[in-house]
C-alpha positions in Angstrom: 110.4 -139.5 220.5 106.9 -138.2 220.4 104.2 -140.6 219.2 101.7 -137.8 218.3 103.8 -136.3 215.5 105.4 -139.0 213.3 109.0 -138.8 212.4 109.1 -138.5 208.6 111.5 -140.3 206.3 111.3 -139.1 202.7 112.5 -141.2 199.7 112.7 -139.0 196.7 112.6 -141.4 193.7 113.1 -140.8 190.0 113.0 -142.6 186.7 115.7 -145.4 186.6 115.9 -145.7 190.4 116.8 -149.2 191.7 113.7 -150.3 193.6 115.5 -152.3 196.3 117.5 -149.2 197.2 114.3 -147.7 198.7 111.9 -150.6 199.1 114.4 -152.5 201.3 114.8 -149.7 203.8 111.2 -148.7 203.5 110.2 -152.2 204.6 112.2 -151.8 207.8 111.3 -148.2 208.5 107.6 -149.0 208.1 107.8 -151.3 211.1 109.2 -148.7 213.4 106.8 -147.0 215.9 106.2 -143.3 215.4 107.9 -143.3 212.0 106.2 -142.4 208.7 108.0 -143.3 205.4 107.0 -141.1 202.5 107.8 -142.0 198.8 107.8 -138.9 196.6 108.6 -138.0 193.0 108.7 -134.8 191.0 105.1 -133.8 190.2 103.9 -137.1 191.7 104.7 -138.8 188.4 104.6 -142.6 188.4 108.0 -144.2 188.5 109.0 -147.4 186.7 111.8 -149.2 188.5 113.1 -152.7 187.5 109.8 -153.5 185.9 107.6 -152.3 188.8 105.5 -149.2 188.6 105.2 -147.0 191.7 102.2 -144.6 191.6 100.2 -142.6 194.0 103.4 -140.9 195.1 103.6 -137.6 197.0 104.6 -134.6 194.9 108.2 -134.0 195.9 108.0 -130.2 195.4 105.2 -130.1 198.0 107.3 -131.7 200.7 108.7 -128.8 202.7 110.6 -130.7 205.4 111.5 -134.2 206.7 113.4 -135.6 209.6 115.3 -138.0 207.4 116.2 -137.6 203.7 117.0 -140.9 202.1 118.1 -140.7 198.5 118.2 -144.1 196.6 120.5 -144.9 193.7 120.0 -146.4 190.3 120.9 -146.2 186.7 118.9 -143.0 186.4 121.0 -141.2 189.1 122.9 -139.1 186.5 119.7 -138.0 184.8 118.3 -137.1 188.3 121.3 -134.9 188.9 120.5 -133.1 185.6 117.0 -132.5 186.8 117.0 -129.0 188.4 113.6 -129.5 190.0 114.6 -132.7 191.6 117.9 -131.4 192.8 116.4 -128.2 194.2 114.1 -130.4 196.3 117.0 -132.4 197.6 118.8 -129.3 198.7 115.8 -127.8 200.3 114.9 -130.9 202.3 118.6 -131.4 203.3 118.6 -127.9 204.9 116.0 -129.0 207.5 116.6 -132.7 207.8 118.0 -134.2 211.0 119.7 -136.9 209.0 120.9 -136.8 205.4 121.2 -140.3 204.0 121.5 -142.4 200.9 121.8 -145.9 199.5 124.1 -147.0 196.7 124.6 -144.3 194.1 122.2 -142.0 195.9 125.4 -140.7 197.5 126.4 -139.3 194.1 123.2 -137.3 194.1 124.0 -136.0 197.6 127.5 -135.1 196.4 126.1 -133.3 193.3 123.8 -131.3 195.6 126.9 -130.1 197.5 126.2 -132.1 200.7 129.2 -134.3 200.9 132.2 -132.0 200.6 134.9 -133.3 203.0 132.6 -136.1 204.2 133.2 -139.8 204.2 130.6 -141.6 202.2 129.7 -145.1 200.9 128.5 -146.0 197.4 128.2 -149.1 195.2 131.7 -150.4 194.6 131.6 -149.8 190.8 130.9 -146.1 191.2 132.5 -145.3 194.6 135.5 -143.5 193.1 133.3 -140.9 191.5 132.4 -139.5 195.0 135.7 -137.6 195.0 134.5 -135.5 192.0 132.3 -133.8 194.5 134.8 -133.4 197.3 133.6 -136.4 199.2 135.9 -139.1 200.7 135.0 -142.6 199.3 134.7 -145.2 201.9 134.4 -148.9 201.2 132.4 -149.7 204.4 128.9 -151.1 204.0 127.5 -148.3 206.1 129.3 -145.1 206.7 128.5 -142.3 209.2 130.0 -138.9 209.2 128.1 -136.5 211.5 124.5 -136.5 210.5 125.2 -138.1 207.1 124.7 -141.8 206.9 125.3 -143.6 203.6 124.9 -147.2 202.6 126.9 -149.1 200.0 125.4 -150.9 197.0 121.7 -151.9 196.9 121.5 -154.7 199.5 123.6 -152.6 201.9 120.4 -150.5 202.2 119.1 -153.1 204.7 122.1 -152.8 207.0 121.9 -149.1 206.6 118.2 -149.2 207.6 118.9 -151.2 210.7 121.7 -148.8 211.7 119.4 -145.8 211.3 116.5 -147.6 212.9 118.5 -148.1 216.1 119.4 -144.4 216.0 115.8 -143.2 215.6 114.4 -145.6 218.2 116.7 -147.9 220.1 118.7 -151.1 219.5 116.0 -153.3 221.0 113.3 -152.1 218.6 115.7 -152.3 215.7 116.6 -155.9 216.5 113.0 -156.7 217.0 112.2 -155.5 213.5 115.2 -157.5 212.2 113.9 -160.6 213.9 110.4 -160.1 212.7 111.6 -159.8 209.1 114.0 -162.7 209.6 117.0 -160.8 208.3 119.7 -163.4 208.8 121.9 -163.2 205.6 123.4 -166.5 204.5 124.1 -166.1 200.8 124.9 -169.2 198.8 127.9 -167.5 197.2 130.6 -165.4 198.9 131.1 -163.0 196.0 129.3 -159.8 196.9 132.4 -157.6 196.6 135.1 -157.4 194.0 137.8 -158.8 196.4 135.7 -161.9 197.1 134.3 -162.6 193.6 136.0 -165.2 191.4 138.2 -163.6 188.7 135.9 -164.7 185.9 132.8 -163.4 187.6 134.5 -160.0 188.3 135.7 -159.8 184.7 132.1 -160.6 183.4 130.5 -157.9 185.6 133.2 -155.2 184.8 132.8 -156.0 181.1 129.0 -155.6 181.3 129.5 -152.2 183.1 132.3 -150.9 180.9 130.2 -148.7 178.6 128.1 -147.4 181.5 131.2 -146.5 183.5 132.5 -144.3 180.6 129.1 -142.6 180.1 128.5 -142.1 183.8 132.0 -140.7 184.3 131.4 -138.1 181.6 128.0 -137.1 183.0 129.3 -136.8 186.6 132.4 -134.9 185.5 130.0 -132.3 183.9 128.0 -132.2 187.0 131.1 -131.9 189.2 132.3 -128.9 187.1 129.1 -127.1 187.8 129.4 -128.1 191.5 132.9 -126.7 191.8 131.9 -123.5 189.9 128.9 -122.9 192.1 130.9 -123.4 195.3 133.9 -121.3 194.2 
């Protein structure tokens, strides 16, 4: 890899993005030699994410290429799918990208952009089934690779995804060095990070909290999927 021309990784963020979906991977990618992470938004607008404001962003419409496209997820993903300017930028960047990637529900955005048809992809467990609306094959793995498409599961899986991609972009020794430097050695106090491991009452509580959003998101994604199928007919 040339050190004179940085390898660019673009994070196209939007209102309602989950900040850890991109700040987690960004932290790891920023430690890689010869790699330049770029955070962009439509018209360079400041983005509020989980109470944090991200400003000074690169105008997404002015980014004409990248080596890696990394689309984060979040509650605002369905609104992002409805944003024609945002989605046009995703499709344009994907055409030239060496790797097309996502974290969490960012894979739904990739699907709506027509980039996952027939491809295995990861997503947050609560929304994974919706990938099939766009012709993708839902995969429960924490990190999924299908050709040049690499997708991470929900939120924190973005760090495992970042290390996987870091090893690909550089080499395993550099990736492990970054992991050690950032002391990434997960040892959670509770083993309940997936539905099959969570206590029944915890799972019920979370599903109940998400119930209304599931209905609303399904409706929005079904509308988007109808357009996707029509445009690819």
